[in-house]
C-alpha positions in Angstrom: -16.3 -1.9 -26.2 -13.4 -0.9 -24.3 -10.3 -3.4 -24.5 -8.3 -3.7 -21.5 -4.8 -3.1 -22.4 -2.6 -5.3 -19.9 -0.3 -8.5 -20.1 0.1 -10.9 -17.1 3.5 -12.6 -16.8 4.3 -15.1 -14.1 1.3 -13.6 -12.1 2.6 -10.0 -12.5 0.4 -7.4 -14.3 2.0 -5.3 -16.8 0.5 -2.3 -18.4 1.9 -0.2 -21.1 3.3 3.3 -20.6 4.7 5.6 -22.9 8.4 5.4 -23.6 8.8 8.8 -21.8 5.9 9.2 -19.1 7.3 12.5 -18.1 8.6 13.4 -14.8 6.5 12.7 -11.9 6.5 13.4 -7.9 5.8 10.2 -5.9 4.8 10.9 -2.5 5.2 7.7 0.0 5.0 7.0 3.5 7.4 8.7 6.5 7.7 11.7 4.6 9.6 10.5 1.6 9.0 12.3 -1.5 10.4 11.2 -4.9 11.1 13.2 -8.3 11.8 11.4 -11.4 10.7 9.6 -14.7 8.4 6.8 -14.7 10.2 3.9 -16.8 8.4 1.1 -16.0 5.1 0.2 -14.1 3.2 -2.9 -13.0 0.3 -3.4 -10.8 2.8 -3.9 -7.9 5.6 -1.3 -8.5 6.8 1.7 -10.7 10.5 2.3 -11.5 11.7 6.1 -11.5 14.9 6.8 -13.3 16.9 10.2 -13.0 15.2 10.3 -9.8 15.8 12.4 -6.5 14.5 12.7 -3.2 12.9 16.0 -2.4 14.7 17.1 0.9 13.2 20.6 1.5 11.9 23.6 0.0 10.9 27.3 1.6 8.7 28.9 -0.9 5.5 28.1 1.0 3.9 26.6 -2.0 4.1 23.2 -0.8 5.2 20.1 -2.8 2.8 20.6 -5.8 4.6 23.6 -7.0 7.6 21.4 -7.8 5.2 20.3 -11.0 6.1 23.6 -12.6 9.5 24.4 -14.2 9.6 27.8 -12.8 9.6 26.7 -9.0 12.1 23.7 -9.6 15.0 25.8 -8.1 12.9 26.2 -4.9 13.6 22.9 -4.1 16.4 20.9 -2.6 16.6 17.5 -4.7 19.1 15.0 -3.7 20.1 12.9 -6.3 19.5 9.1 -6.0 22.2 7.0 -8.2 20.6 4.4 -9.9 16.7 3.7 -10.3 14.2 4.0 -7.4 11.7 1.2 -7.2 8.4 2.0 -5.3 6.0 -0.4 -4.3 2.4 0.7 -5.4 0.8 -0.2 -2.2 3.4 2.5 -0.7 2.2 5.1 -2.9 0.1 8.0 -1.4 -0.1 10.2 -4.5 1.5 10.9 -7.9 1.5 14.3 -9.2 2.3 15.0 -13.1 5.0 17.5 -13.9 4.5 20.0 -16.6 8.0 20.4 -17.5 
């Protein structure tokens, strides 16, 4: 029997994530692409720390290549000072980074 691992507090559903869930690329509407480490997640939103906005790249490999360390320098990242909160309803995709 599988046990669902969640807690509901004040009507907000929380699910555990590891202390360091790794770097993620989060794609949201209007062309915004964020890069950062997820530090908290609920059914309503995720919070990224050490986040940046992906401004541009010209390597011809698309946004997915940022997920590999050898291509990170091909991208222009604008640092966000403070955490970035993204409503889950606004997320088109989340890509795991392998570095």
